PDB file of the backbone (N, CA, C, O) and the ligand in Angstrom, with CONECT records:
HET     ZN  A 101       1
ATOM      1  N   MET A   1      99.678 116.939 132.129  1.00  0.00           N
ATOM      2  CA  MET A   1      99.743 115.526 132.522  1.00  0.00           C
ATOM      3  C   MET A   1     100.678 114.774 131.576  1.00  0.00           C
ATOM      4  O   MET A   1     100.571 114.915 130.358  1.00  0.00           O
ATOM      5  N   LEU A   2     101.577 113.990 132.117  1.00  0.00           N
ATOM      6  CA  LEU A   2     102.605 113.338 131.316  1.00  0.00           C
ATOM      7  C   LEU A   2     101.998 112.385 130.292  1.00  0.00           C
ATOM      8  O   LEU A   2     102.431 112.344 129.140  1.00  0.00           O
ATOM      9  N   ARG A   3     100.997 111.622 130.714  1.00  0.00           N
ATOM     10  CA  ARG A   3     100.397 110.662 129.791  1.00  0.00           C
ATOM     11  C   ARG A   3      99.814 111.356 128.573  1.00  0.00           C
ATOM     12  O   ARG A   3      99.892 110.837 127.460  1.00  0.00           O
ATOM     13  N   CYS A   4      99.237 112.514 128.782  1.00  0.00           N
ATOM     14  CA  CYS A   4      98.644 113.256 127.676  1.00  0.00           C
ATOM     15  C   CYS A   4      99.720 113.725 126.707  1.00  0.00           C
ATOM     16  O   CYS A   4      99.502 113.763 125.496  1.00  0.00           O
ATOM     17  N   ARG A   5     100.868 114.078 127.240  1.00  0.00           N
ATOM     18  CA  ARG A   5     101.928 114.558 126.365  1.00  0.00           C
ATOM     19  C   ARG A   5     102.487 113.419 125.532  1.00  0.00           C
ATOM     20  O   ARG A   5     102.904 113.619 124.392  1.00  0.00           O
ATOM     21  N   ILE A   6     102.493 112.225 126.106  1.00  0.00           N
ATOM     22  CA  ILE A   6     103.039 111.084 125.375  1.00  0.00           C
ATOM     23  C   ILE A   6     101.992 110.476 124.445  1.00  0.00           C
ATOM     24  O   ILE A   6     102.257 110.248 123.265  1.00  0.00           O
ATOM     25  N   LEU A   7     100.821 110.220 124.977  1.00  0.00           N
ATOM     26  CA  LEU A   7      99.802 109.487 124.218  1.00  0.00           C
ATOM     27  C   LEU A   7      98.807 110.401 123.519  1.00  0.00           C
ATOM     28  O   LEU A   7      98.039 109.951 122.669  1.00  0.00           O
ATOM     29  N   GLY A   8      98.816 111.653 123.863  1.00  0.00           N
ATOM     30  CA  GLY A   8      97.791 112.547 123.328  1.00  0.00           C
ATOM     31  C   GLY A   8      96.610 112.562 124.280  1.00  0.00           C
ATOM     32  O   GLY A   8      96.439 111.649 125.087  1.00  0.00           O
ATOM     33  N   HIS A   9      95.800 113.599 124.182  1.00  0.00           N
ATOM     34  CA  HIS A   9      94.669 113.710 125.091  1.00  0.00           C
ATOM     35  C   HIS A   9      93.618 112.663 124.785  1.00  0.00           C
ATOM     36  O   HIS A   9      93.468 112.212 123.649  1.00  0.00           O
ATOM     37  N   ARG A  10      92.902 112.293 125.821  1.00  0.00           N
ATOM     38  CA  ARG A  10      91.796 111.356 125.649  1.00  0.00           C
ATOM     39  C   ARG A  10      90.515 112.189 125.648  1.00  0.00           C
ATOM     40  O   ARG A  10      89.872 112.354 126.685  1.00  0.00           O
ATOM     41  N   PHE A  11      90.156 112.701 124.496  1.00  0.00           N
ATOM     42  CA  PHE A  11      89.037 113.626 124.433  1.00  0.00           C
ATOM     43  C   PHE A  11      87.689 112.911 124.415  1.00  0.00           C
ATOM     44  O   PHE A  11      87.509 111.886 123.757  1.00  0.00           O
ATOM     45  N   ARG A  12      86.757 113.486 125.156  1.00  0.00           N
ATOM     46  CA  ARG A  12      85.364 113.059 125.091  1.00  0.00           C
ATOM     47  C   ARG A  12      84.589 114.220 124.469  1.00  0.00           C
ATOM     48  O   ARG A  12      84.849 115.384 124.772  1.00  0.00           O
ATOM     49  N   PHE A  13      83.650 113.895 123.611  1.00  0.00           N
ATOM     50  CA  PHE A  13      82.892 114.931 122.919  1.00  0.00           C
ATOM     51  C   PHE A  13      81.433 114.854 123.314  1.00  0.00           C
ATOM     52  O   PHE A  13      80.866 113.770 123.447  1.00  0.00           O
ATOM     53  N   LEU A  14      80.839 116.009 123.498  1.00  0.00           N
ATOM     54  CA  LEU A  14      79.410 116.040 123.768  1.00  0.00           C
ATOM     55  C   LEU A  14      78.825 117.333 123.224  1.00  0.00           C
ATOM     56  O   LEU A  14      79.538 118.304 122.970  1.00  0.00           O
ATOM     57  N   SER A  15      77.521 117.321 123.053  1.00  0.00           N
ATOM     58  CA  SER A  15      76.886 118.503 122.478  1.00  0.00           C
ATOM     59  C   SER A  15      75.955 119.144 123.483  1.00  0.00           C
ATOM     60  O   SER A  15      75.288 118.475 124.271  1.00  0.00           O
ATOM     61  N   GLU A  16      75.934 120.465 123.427  1.00  0.00           N
ATOM     62  CA  GLU A  16      75.027 121.255 124.279  1.00  0.00           C
ATOM     63  C   GLU A  16      74.304 122.210 123.353  1.00  0.00           C
ATOM     64  O   GLU A  16      74.823 123.281 123.038  1.00  0.00           O
ATOM     65  N   GLY A  17      73.144 121.845 122.923  1.00  0.00           N
ATOM     66  CA  GLY A  17      72.440 122.687 121.960  1.00  0.00           C
ATOM     67  C   GLY A  17      73.233 122.763 120.671  1.00  0.00           C
ATOM     68  O   GLY A  17      73.552 121.734 120.076  1.00  0.00           O
ATOM     69  N   GLU A  18      73.553 123.967 120.234  1.00  0.00           N
ATOM     70  CA  GLU A  18      74.292 124.137 118.978  1.00  0.00           C
ATOM     71  C   GLU A  18      75.797 124.076 119.180  1.00  0.00           C
ATOM     72  O   GLU A  18      76.562 124.220 118.226  1.00  0.00           O
ATOM     73  N   THR A  19      76.218 123.867 120.402  1.00  0.00           N
ATOM     74  CA  THR A  19      77.649 123.879 120.698  1.00  0.00           C
ATOM     75  C   THR A  19      78.149 122.461 120.949  1.00  0.00           C
ATOM     76  O   THR A  19      77.546 121.689 121.694  1.00  0.00           O
ATOM     77  N   MET A  20      79.264 122.146 120.309  1.00  0.00           N
ATOM     78  CA  MET A  20      79.922 120.889 120.605  1.00  0.00           C
ATOM     79  C   MET A  20      81.074 121.185 121.548  1.00  0.00           C
ATOM     80  O   MET A  20      81.883 122.081 121.306  1.00  0.00           O
ATOM     81  N   ARG A  21      81.131 120.430 122.608  1.00  0.00           N
ATOM     82  CA  ARG A  21      82.218 120.629 123.571  1.00  0.00           C
ATOM     83  C   ARG A  21      83.040 119.363 123.685  1.00  0.00           C
ATOM     84  O   ARG A  21      82.529 118.256 123.511  1.00  0.00           O
ATOM     85  N   TRP A  22      84.304 119.534 123.975  1.00  0.00           N
ATOM     86  CA  TRP A  22      85.149 118.371 124.232  1.00  0.00           C
ATOM     87  C   TRP A  22      86.119 118.686 125.356  1.00  0.00           C
ATOM     88  O   TRP A  22      86.526 119.833 125.543  1.00  0.00           O
ATOM     89  N   HIS A  23      86.476 117.676 126.085  1.00  0.00           N
ATOM     90  CA  HIS A  23      87.424 117.846 127.183  1.00  0.00           C
ATOM     91  C   HIS A  23      88.204 116.558 127.363  1.00  0.00           C
ATOM     92  O   HIS A  23      87.757 115.489 126.947  1.00  0.00           O
ATOM     93  N   CYS A  24      89.348 116.659 127.971  1.00  0.00           N
ATOM     94  CA  CYS A  24      90.190 115.486 128.169  1.00  0.00           C
ATOM     95  C   CYS A  24      89.669 114.679 129.350  1.00  0.00           C
ATOM     96  O   CYS A  24      89.487 115.205 130.448  1.00  0.00           O
ATOM     97  N   ALA A  25      89.432 113.390 129.108  1.00  0.00           N
ATOM     98  CA  ALA A  25      88.855 112.532 130.139  1.00  0.00           C
ATOM     99  C   ALA A  25      89.838 112.279 131.273  1.00  0.00           C
ATOM    100  O   ALA A  25      89.433 111.818 132.340  1.00  0.00           O
ATOM    101  N   ARG A  26      91.111 112.565 131.072  1.00  0.00           N
ATOM    102  CA  ARG A  26      92.087 112.378 132.150  1.00  0.00           C
ATOM    103  C   ARG A  26      92.110 113.575 133.092  1.00  0.00           C
ATOM    104  O   ARG A  26      92.801 113.569 134.111  1.00  0.00           O
ATOM    105  N   GLY A  27      91.344 114.601 132.733  1.00  0.00           N
ATOM    106  CA  GLY A  27      91.204 115.719 133.651  1.00  0.00           C
ATOM    107  C   GLY A  27      92.387 116.661 133.683  1.00  0.00           C
ATOM    108  O   GLY A  27      92.659 117.283 134.711  1.00  0.00           O
ATOM    109  N   CYS A  28      93.094 116.775 132.573  1.00  0.00           N
ATOM    110  CA  CYS A  28      94.249 117.676 132.543  1.00  0.00           C
ATOM    111  C   CYS A  28      93.825 119.102 132.224  1.00  0.00           C
ATOM    112  O   CYS A  28      94.640 120.022 132.296  1.00  0.00           O
ATOM    113  N   GLY A  29      92.560 119.294 131.873  1.00  0.00           N
ATOM    114  CA  GLY A  29      92.080 120.651 131.628  1.00  0.00           C
ATOM    115  C   GLY A  29      92.006 121.026 130.163  1.00  0.00           C
ATOM    116  O   GLY A  29      91.505 122.099 129.827  1.00  0.00           O
ATOM    117  N   ALA A  30      92.495 120.161 129.282  1.00  0.00           N
ATOM    118  CA  ALA A  30      92.446 120.469 127.857  1.00  0.00           C
ATOM    119  C   ALA A  30      91.023 120.290 127.337  1.00  0.00           C
ATOM    120  O   ALA A  30      90.276 119.432 127.808  1.00  0.00           O
ATOM    121  N   GLY A  31      90.671 121.101 126.375  1.00  0.00           N
ATOM    122  CA  GLY A  31      89.332 120.987 125.814  1.00  0.00           C
ATOM    123  C   GLY A  31      89.008 122.182 124.959  1.00  0.00           C
ATOM    124  O   GLY A  31      89.848 123.053 124.733  1.00  0.00           O
ATOM    125  N   GLY A  32      87.778 122.216 124.486  1.00  0.00           N
ATOM    126  CA  GLY A  32      87.373 123.334 123.648  1.00  0.00           C
ATOM    127  C   GLY A  32      85.913 123.247 123.315  1.00  0.00           C
ATOM    128  O   GLY A  32      85.191 122.395 123.832  1.00  0.00           O
ATOM    129  N   ALA A  33      85.480 124.135 122.448  1.00  0.00           N
ATOM    130  CA  ALA A  33      84.084 124.158 122.041  1.00  0.00           C
ATOM    131  C   ALA A  33      83.987 124.720 120.639  1.00  0.00           C
ATOM    132  O   ALA A  33      84.818 125.524 120.214  1.00  0.00           O
ATOM    133  N   LYS A  34      82.963 124.286 119.929  1.00  0.00           N
ATOM    134  CA  LYS A  34      82.727 124.799 118.581  1.00  0.00           C
ATOM    135  C   LYS A  34      81.240 124.885 118.350  1.00  0.00           C
ATOM    136  O   LYS A  34      80.489 123.972 118.693  1.00  0.00           O
ATOM    137  N   ARG A  35      80.818 125.996 117.764  1.00  0.00           N
ATOM    138  CA  ARG A  35      79.400 126.213 117.509  1.00  0.00           C
ATOM    139  C   ARG A  35      79.039 125.809 116.107  1.00  0.00           C
ATOM    140  O   ARG A  35      79.780 126.070 115.160  1.00  0.00           O
ATOM    141  N   TYR A  36      77.904 125.176 115.979  1.00  0.00           N
ATOM    142  CA  TYR A  36      77.394 124.787 114.670  1.00  0.00           C
ATOM    143  C   TYR A  36      76.090 125.518 114.417  1.00  0.00           C
ATOM    144  O   TYR A  36      75.435 125.982 115.350  1.00  0.00           O
ATOM    145  N   PRO A  37      75.713 125.619 113.139  1.00  0.00           N
ATOM    146  CA  PRO A  37      74.476 126.357 112.824  1.00  0.00           C
ATOM    147  C   PRO A  37      73.233 125.705 113.438  1.00  0.00           C
ATOM    148  O   PRO A  37      72.261 126.395 113.744  1.00  0.00           O
ATOM    149  N   ALA A  38      73.259 124.392 113.617  1.00  0.00           N
ATOM    150  CA  ALA A  38      72.073 123.728 114.149  1.00  0.00           C
ATOM    151  C   ALA A  38      72.458 122.748 115.246  1.00  0.00           C
ATOM    152  O   ALA A  38      73.564 122.207 115.251  1.00  0.00           O
ATOM    153  N   ALA A  39      71.541 122.527 116.166  1.00  0.00           N
ATOM    154  CA  ALA A  39      71.783 121.606 117.273  1.00  0.00           C
ATOM    155  C   ALA A  39      72.019 120.184 116.772  1.00  0.00           C
ATOM    156  O   ALA A  39      72.796 119.425 117.351  1.00  0.00           O
ATOM    157  N   GLU A  40      71.329 119.842 115.678  1.00  0.00           N
ATOM    158  CA  GLU A  40      71.500 118.485 115.131  1.00  0.00           C
ATOM    159  C   GLU A  40      72.931 118.286 114.651  1.00  0.00           C
ATOM    160  O   GLU A  40      73.502 117.205 114.798  1.00  0.00           O
ATOM    161  N   ASP A  41      73.504 119.340 114.076  1.00  0.00           N
ATOM    162  CA  ASP A  41      74.884 119.243 113.596  1.00  0.00           C
ATOM    163  C   ASP A  41      75.836 119.000 114.760  1.00  0.00           C
ATOM    164  O   ASP A  41      76.690 118.116 114.709  1.00  0.00           O
ATOM    165  N   ALA A  42      75.675 119.786 115.789  1.00  0.00           N
ATOM    166  CA  ALA A  42      76.553 119.662 116.955  1.00  0.00           C
ATOM    167  C   ALA A  42      76.465 118.253 117.536  1.00  0.00           C
ATOM    168  O   ALA A  42      77.476 117.655 117.903  1.00  0.00           O
ATOM    169  N   GLU A  43      75.259 117.743 117.612  1.00  0.00           N
ATOM    170  CA  GLU A  43      75.068 116.418 118.183  1.00  0.00           C
ATOM    171  C   GLU A  43      75.693 115.350 117.290  1.00  0.00           C
ATOM    172  O   GLU A  43      76.343 114.419 117.766  1.00  0.00           O
ATOM    173  N   ARG A  44      75.482 115.505 115.999  1.00  0.00           N
ATOM    174  CA  ARG A  44      76.003 114.506 115.064  1.00  0.00           C
ATOM    175  C   ARG A  44      77.531 114.493 115.101  1.00  0.00           C
ATOM    176  O   ARG A  44      78.142 113.425 115.147  1.00  0.00           O
ATOM    177  N   TYR A  45      78.137 115.658 115.082  1.00  0.00           N
ATOM    178  CA  TYR A  45      79.600 115.714 115.089  1.00  0.00           C
ATOM    179  C   TYR A  45      80.158 115.198 116.409  1.00  0.00           C
ATOM    180  O   TYR A  45      81.149 114.468 116.428  1.00  0.00           O
ATOM    181  N   ALA A  46      79.532 115.570 117.488  1.00  0.00           N
ATOM    182  CA  ALA A  46      79.999 115.103 118.795  1.00  0.00           C
ATOM    183  C   ALA A  46      79.983 113.586 118.853  1.00  0.00           C
ATOM    184  O   ALA A  46      80.921 112.961 119.348  1.00  0.00           O
ATOM    185  N   ARG A  47      78.917 113.008 118.346  1.00  0.00           N
ATOM    186  CA  ARG A  47      78.801 111.547 118.374  1.00  0.00           C
ATOM    187  C   ARG A  47      79.858 110.909 117.486  1.00  0.00           C
ATOM    188  O   ARG A  47      80.480 109.914 117.858  1.00  0.00           O
ATOM    189  N   ALA A  48      80.052 111.492 116.312  1.00  0.00           N
ATOM    190  CA  ALA A  48      81.023 110.929 115.366  1.00  0.00           C
ATOM    191  C   ALA A  48      82.443 111.008 115.929  1.00  0.00           C
ATOM    192  O   ALA A  48      83.196 110.037 115.861  1.00  0.00           O
ATOM    193  N   PHE A  49      82.804 112.163 116.483  1.00  0.00           N
ATOM    194  CA  PHE A  49      84.154 112.323 117.027  1.00  0.00           C
ATOM    195  C   PHE A  49      84.371 111.411 118.221  1.00  0.00           C
ATOM    196  O   PHE A  49      85.435 110.811 118.372  1.00  0.00           O
ATOM    197  N   ASP A  50      83.373 111.313 119.054  1.00  0.00           N
ATOM    198  CA  ASP A  50      83.487 110.503 120.252  1.00  0.00           C
ATOM    199  C   ASP A  50      83.728 109.043 119.879  1.00  0.00           C
ATOM    200  O   ASP A  50      84.572 108.369 120.469  1.00  0.00           O
ATOM    201  N   ARG A  51      82.987 108.574 118.907  1.00  0.00           N
ATOM    202  CA  ARG A  51      83.114 107.182 118.488  1.00  0.00           C
ATOM    203  C   ARG A  51      84.487 106.947 117.876  1.00  0.00           C
ATOM    204  O   ARG A  51      85.148 105.952 118.174  1.00  0.00           O
ATOM    205  N   GLU A  52      84.905 107.864 117.026  1.00  0.00           N
ATOM    206  CA  GLU A  52      86.187 107.719 116.358  1.00  0.00           C
ATOM    207  C   GLU A  52      87.320 107.642 117.373  1.00  0.00           C
ATOM    208  O   GLU A  52      88.245 106.842 117.229  1.00  0.00           O
ATOM    209  N   ASP A  53      87.238 108.464 118.377  1.00  0.00           N
ATOM    210  CA  ASP A  53      88.276 108.514 119.384  1.00  0.00           C
ATOM    211  C   ASP A  53      88.361 107.205 120.157  1.00  0.00           C
ATOM    212  O   ASP A  53      89.457 106.712 120.420  1.00  0.00           O
ATOM    213  N   SER A  54      87.212 106.638 120.524  1.00  0.00           N
ATOM    214  CA  SER A  54      87.232 105.391 121.282  1.00  0.00           C
ATOM    215  C   SER A  54      87.741 104.239 120.423  1.00  0.00           C
ATOM    216  O   SER A  54      88.470 103.368 120.898  1.00  0.00           O
ATOM    217  N   GLU A  55      87.349 104.248 119.159  1.00  0.00           N
ATOM    218  CA  GLU A  55      87.801 103.169 118.283  1.00  0.00           C
ATOM    219  C   GLU A  55      89.301 103.223 118.097  1.00  0.00           C
ATOM    220  O   GLU A  55      89.974 102.195 118.031  1.00  0.00           O
ATOM    221  N   ASP A  56      89.812 104.435 118.013  1.00  0.00           N
ATOM    222  CA  ASP A  56      91.237 104.612 117.812  1.00  0.00           C
ATOM    223  C   ASP A  56      92.020 104.049 118.991  1.00  0.00           C
ATOM    224  O   ASP A  56      93.091 103.471 118.807  1.00  0.00           O
ATOM    225  N   LEU A  57      91.500 104.211 120.179  1.00  0.00           N
ATOM    226  CA  LEU A  57      92.180 103.707 121.359  1.00  0.00           C
ATOM    227  C   LEU A  57      91.985 102.212 121.510  1.00  0.00           C
ATOM    228  O   LEU A  57      92.869 101.510 122.000  1.00  0.00           O
ATOM    229  N   GLY A  58      90.827 101.726 121.090  1.00  0.00           N
ATOM    230  CA  GLY A  58      90.494 100.317 121.253  1.00  0.00           C
ATOM    231  C   GLY A  58      91.408  99.413 120.467  1.00  0.00           C
ATOM    232  O   GLY A  58      91.913  98.416 120.982  1.00  0.00           O
ATOM    233  N   ARG A  59      91.616  99.765 119.222  1.00  0.00           N
ATOM    234  CA  ARG A  59      92.504  98.941 118.403  1.00  0.00           C
ATOM    235  C   ARG A  59      93.569  99.834 117.799  1.00  0.00           C
ATOM    236  O   ARG A  59      93.278 100.807 117.104  1.00  0.00           O
ATOM    237  N   ARG A  60      94.792  99.481 118.081  1.00  0.00           N
ATOM    238  CA  ARG A  60      95.888 100.358 117.687  1.00  0.00           C
ATOM    239  C   ARG A  60      96.341 100.096 116.257  1.00  0.00           C
ATOM    240  O   ARG A  60      96.968 100.958 115.641  1.00  0.00           O
ATOM    241  N   ALA A  61      96.033  98.921 115.722  1.00  0.00           N
ATOM    242  CA  ALA A  61      96.483  98.618 114.360  1.00  0.00           C
ATOM    243  C   ALA A  61      95.672  99.426 113.355  1.00  0.00           C
ATOM    244  O   ALA A  61      94.458  99.571 113.498  1.00  0.00           O
ATOM    245  N   PRO A  62      96.347  99.946 112.346  1.00  0.00           N
ATOM    246  CA  PRO A  62      95.594 100.690 111.326  1.00  0.00           C
ATOM    247  C   PRO A  62      94.711  99.745 110.520  1.00  0.00           C
ATOM    248  O   PRO A  62      95.204  98.803 109.900  1.00  0.00           O
ATOM    249  N   LEU A  63      93.423  99.998 110.530  1.00  0.00           N
ATOM    250  CA  LEU A  63      92.493  99.135 109.809  1.00  0.00           C
ATOM    251  C   LEU A  63      91.775  99.942 108.747  1.00  0.00           C
ATOM    252  O   LEU A  63      91.926 101.159 108.639  1.00  0.00           O
ATOM    253  N   VAL A  64      90.996  99.227 107.976  1.00  0.00           N
ATOM    254  CA  VAL A  64      90.256  99.879 106.897  1.00  0.00           C
ATOM    255  C   VAL A  64      89.288 100.905 107.484  1.00  0.00           C
ATOM    256  O   VAL A  64      88.693 100.686 108.539  1.00  0.00           O
ATOM    257  N   GLY A  65      89.147 101.999 106.797  1.00  0.00           N
ATOM    258  CA  GLY A  65      88.170 102.990 107.221  1.00  0.00           C
ATOM    259  C   GLY A  65      88.735 104.065 108.114  1.00  0.00           C
ATOM    260  O   GLY A  65      87.991 104.912 108.608  1.00  0.00           O
ATOM    261  N   LEU A  66      90.034 104.050 108.331  1.00  0.00           N
ATOM    262  CA  LEU A  66      90.626 105.083 109.178  1.00  0.00           C
ATOM    263  C   LEU A  66      90.765 106.375 108.400  1.00  0.00           C
ATOM    264  O   LEU A  66      90.895 106.379 107.176  1.00  0.00           O
ATOM    265  N   PHE A  67      90.737 107.425 109.110  1.00  0.00           N
ATOM    266  CA  PHE A  67      91.058 108.762 108.636  1.00  0.00           C
ATOM    267  C   PHE A  67      92.385 108.748 107.880  1.00  0.00           C
ATOM    268  O   PHE A  67      93.361 108.219 108.411  1.00  0.00           O
ATOM    269  N   PRO A  68      92.471 109.292 106.690  1.00  0.00           N
ATOM    270  CA  PRO A  68      93.743 109.280 105.948  1.00  0.00           C
ATOM    271  C   PRO A  68      94.889 109.916 106.720  1.00  0.00           C
ATOM    272  O   PRO A  68      96.028 109.456 106.646  1.00  0.00           O
ATOM    273  N   LEU A  69      94.583 110.968 107.457  1.00  0.00           N
ATOM    274  CA  LEU A  69      95.621 111.661 108.213  1.00  0.00           C
ATOM    275  C   LEU A  69      96.222 110.754 109.276  1.00  0.00           C
ATOM    276  O   LEU A  69      97.428 110.764 109.521  1.00  0.00           O
ATOM    277  N   ARG A  70      95.359 109.976 109.895  1.00  0.00           N
ATOM    278  CA  ARG A  70      95.830 109.055 110.931  1.00  0.00           C
ATOM    279  C   ARG A  70      96.687 107.965 110.346  1.00  0.00           C
ATOM    280  O   ARG A  70      97.687 107.548 110.930  1.00  0.00           O
ATOM    281  N   LEU A  71      96.278 107.513 109.187  1.00  0.00           N
ATOM    282  CA  LEU A  71      97.016 106.472 108.499  1.00  0.00           C
ATOM    283  C   LEU A  71      98.417 106.973 108.185  1.00  0.00           C
ATOM    284  O   LEU A  71      99.410 106.275 108.394  1.00  0.00           O
ATOM    285  N   LEU A  72      98.471 108.182 107.686  1.00  0.00           N
ATOM    286  CA  LEU A  72      99.742 108.813 107.340  1.00  0.00           C
ATOM    287  C   LEU A  72     100.640 108.889 108.561  1.00  0.00           C
ATOM    288  O   LEU A  72     101.833 108.590 108.494  1.00  0.00           O
ATOM    289  N   ARG A  73     100.050 109.293 109.678  1.00  0.00           N
ATOM    290  CA  ARG A  73     100.814 109.436 110.906  1.00  0.00           C
ATOM    291  C   ARG A  73     101.336 108.088 111.376  1.00  0.00           C
ATOM    292  O   ARG A  73     102.465 107.980 111.854  1.00  0.00           O
ATOM    293  N   ALA A  74     100.500 107.057 111.237  1.00  0.00           N
ATOM    294  CA  ALA A  74     100.879 105.721 111.667  1.00  0.00           C
ATOM    295  C   ALA A  74     102.044 105.213 110.832  1.00  0.00           C
ATOM    296  O   ALA A  74     102.966 104.588 111.355  1.00  0.00           O
ATOM    297  N   VAL A  75     101.998 105.482 109.542  1.00  0.00           N
ATOM    298  CA  VAL A  75     103.078 105.049 108.657  1.00  0.00           C
ATOM    299  C   VAL A  75     104.366 105.762 109.021  1.00  0.00           C
ATOM    300  O   VAL A  75     105.434 105.151 109.066  1.00  0.00           O
ATOM    301  N   ARG A  76     104.260 107.054 109.281  1.00  0.00           N
ATOM    302  CA  ARG A  76     105.450 107.829 109.644  1.00  0.00           C
ATOM    303  C   ARG A  76     106.077 107.311 110.925  1.00  0.00           C
ATOM    304  O   ARG A  76     107.299 107.192 111.024  1.00  0.00           O
ATOM    305  N   LEU A  77     105.236 107.002 111.907  1.00  0.00           N
ATOM    306  CA  LEU A  77     105.735 106.513 113.186  1.00  0.00           C
ATOM    307  C   LEU A  77     106.459 105.194 113.007  1.00  0.00           C
ATOM    308  O   LEU A  77     107.512 104.957 113.598  1.00  0.00           O
ATOM    309  N   ARG A  78     105.876 104.340 112.182  1.00  0.00           N
ATOM    310  CA  ARG A  78     106.457 103.024 111.976  1.00  0.00           C
ATOM    311  C   ARG A  78     107.816 103.162 111.292  1.00  0.00           C
ATOM    312  O   ARG A  78     108.775 102.472 111.641  1.00  0.00           O
ATOM    313  N   ARG A  79     107.880 104.057 110.321  1.00  0.00           N
ATOM    314  CA  ARG A  79     109.136 104.238 109.596  1.00  0.00           C
ATOM    315  C   ARG A  79     110.224 104.762 110.513  1.00  0.00           C
ATOM    316  O   ARG A  79     111.392 104.395 110.380  1.00  0.00           O
ATOM    317  N   LYS A  80     109.835 105.623 111.446  1.00  0.00           N
ATOM    318  CA  LYS A  80     110.808 106.225 112.333  1.00  0.00           C
ATOM    319  C   LYS A  80     111.437 105.175 113.234  1.00  0.00           C
ATOM    320  O   LYS A  80     112.621 105.253 113.562  1.00  0.00           O
ATOM    321  N   LYS A  81     110.635 104.192 113.632  1.00  0.00           N
ATOM    322  CA  LYS A  81     111.134 103.171 114.546  1.00  0.00           C
ATOM    323  C   LYS A  81     112.104 102.210 113.860  1.00  0.00           C
ATOM    324  O   LYS A  81     113.056 101.726 114.473  1.00  0.00           O
ATOM    325  N   GLU A  82     111.851 101.946 112.594  1.00  0.00           N
ATOM    326  CA  GLU A  82     112.697 101.004 111.879  1.00  0.00           C
ATOM    327  C   GLU A  82     114.049 101.612 111.565  1.00  0.00           C
ATOM    328  O   GLU A  82     114.151 102.790 111.222  1.00  0.00           O
ATOM    329  N   THR A  83     115.077 100.804 111.687  1.00  0.00           N
ATOM    330  CA  THR A  83     116.371 101.255 111.198  1.00  0.00           C
ATOM    331  C   THR A  83     116.521 100.682 109.808  1.00  0.00           C
ATOM    332  O   THR A  83     116.695  99.476 109.632  1.00  0.00           O
ATOM    333  N   ALA A  84     116.454 101.552 108.830  1.00  0.00           N
ATOM    334  CA  ALA A  84     116.408 101.095 107.449  1.00  0.00           C
ATOM    335  C   ALA A  84     117.709 100.426 107.060  1.00  0.00           C
ATOM    336  O   ALA A  84     118.784 100.978 107.296  1.00  0.00           O
ATOM    337  N   PRO A  85     117.630  99.246 106.469  1.00  0.00           N
ATOM    338  CA  PRO A  85     118.843  98.526 106.065  1.00  0.00           C
ATOM    339  C   PRO A  85     119.532  99.200 104.884  1.00  0.00           C
ATOM    340  O   PRO A  85     120.729  98.996 104.682  1.00  0.00           O
ATOM    341  N   GLY A  86     118.829  99.976 104.120  1.00  0.00           N
ATOM    342  CA  GLY A  86     119.454 100.640 102.979  1.00  0.00           C
ATOM    343  C   GLY A  86     118.377 101.161 102.050  1.00  0.00           C
ATOM    344  O   GLY A  86     117.188 100.930 102.270  1.00  0.00           O
ATOM    345  N   PRO A  87     118.791 101.851 101.031  1.00  0.00           N
ATOM    346  CA  PRO A  87     117.793 102.379 100.084  1.00  0.00           C
ATOM    347  C   PRO A  87     117.192 101.266  99.238  1.00  0.00           C
ATOM    348  O   PRO A  87     117.738 100.169  99.124  1.00  0.00           O
ATOM    349  N   GLY A  88     116.063 101.588  98.660  1.00  0.00           N
ATOM    350  CA  GLY A  88     115.407 100.591  97.816  1.00  0.00           C
ATOM    351  C   GLY A  88     113.942 100.511  98.150  1.00  0.00           C
ATOM    352  O   GLY A  88     113.504 101.007  99.188  1.00  0.00           O
ATOM    353  N   PRO A  89     113.185  99.892  97.280  1.00  0.00           N
ATOM    354  CA  PRO A  89     111.738  99.790  97.508  1.00  0.00           C
ATOM    355  C   PRO A  89     111.440  98.868  98.690  1.00  0.00           C
ATOM    356  O   PRO A  89     112.179  97.921  98.963  1.00  0.00           O
ATOM    357  N   GLU A  90     110.344  99.167  99.380  1.00  0.00           N
ATOM    358  CA  GLU A  90     109.982  98.311 100.496  1.00  0.00           C
ATOM    359  C   GLU A  90     109.380  97.013  99.983  1.00  0.00           C
ATOM    360  O   GLU A  90     108.697  97.004  98.960  1.00  0.00           O
ATOM    361  N   PRO A  91     109.627  95.929 100.681  1.00  0.00           N
ATOM    362  CA  PRO A  91     109.043  94.649 100.232  1.00  0.00           C
ATOM    363  C   PRO A  91     107.531  94.690 100.349  1.00  0.00           C
ATOM    364  O   PRO A  91     106.995  95.296 101.276  1.00  0.00           O
ATOM    365  N   PRO A  92     106.845  94.053  99.422  1.00  0.00           N
ATOM    366  CA  PRO A  92     105.363  94.055  99.493  1.00  0.00           C
ATOM    367  C   PRO A  92     104.896  93.279 100.711  1.00  0.00           C
ATOM    368  O   PRO A  92     105.462  92.245 101.065  1.00  0.00           O
ATOM    369  N   THR A  93     103.861  93.793 101.338  1.00  0.00           N
ATOM    370  CA  THR A  93     103.328  93.104 102.510  1.00  0.00           C
ATOM    371  C   THR A  93     102.110  92.295 102.118  1.00  0.00           C
ATOM    372  O   THR A  93     101.261  92.777 101.369  1.00  0.00           O
ATOM    373  N   HIS A  94     102.014  91.098 102.603  1.00  0.00           N
ATOM    374  CA  HIS A  94     100.877  90.225 102.272  1.00  0.00           C
ATOM    375  C   HIS A  94     100.108  89.884 103.525  1.00  0.00           C
ATOM    376  O   HIS A  94      99.115  89.160 103.463  1.00  0.00           O
TER     377      HIS A  94
HETATM  378 ZN    ZN A 101      94.787 115.502 128.532  1.00  0.00          ZN2+
END
């Protein structure tokens, strides 16, 4: 699906006993599963991932509490879009 390739998959997470499953809500067929030692773990992770994913889509601006990896990616994307005027330190943002 083209949207998935551009925006990334819209994964939904759910737990089935000790297994956490996820699939793309756009129905492109992407998904997977992971087993945890306990059903509580699977449920907890599924809930955490599901929430994180919805929050990420809800507000696109990087806010406090984001995954460091996501923050890094957001910074990289922003830098790529800018045409840098020249070398030198970036101005402080307030
Ligand atoms: Zn997808």
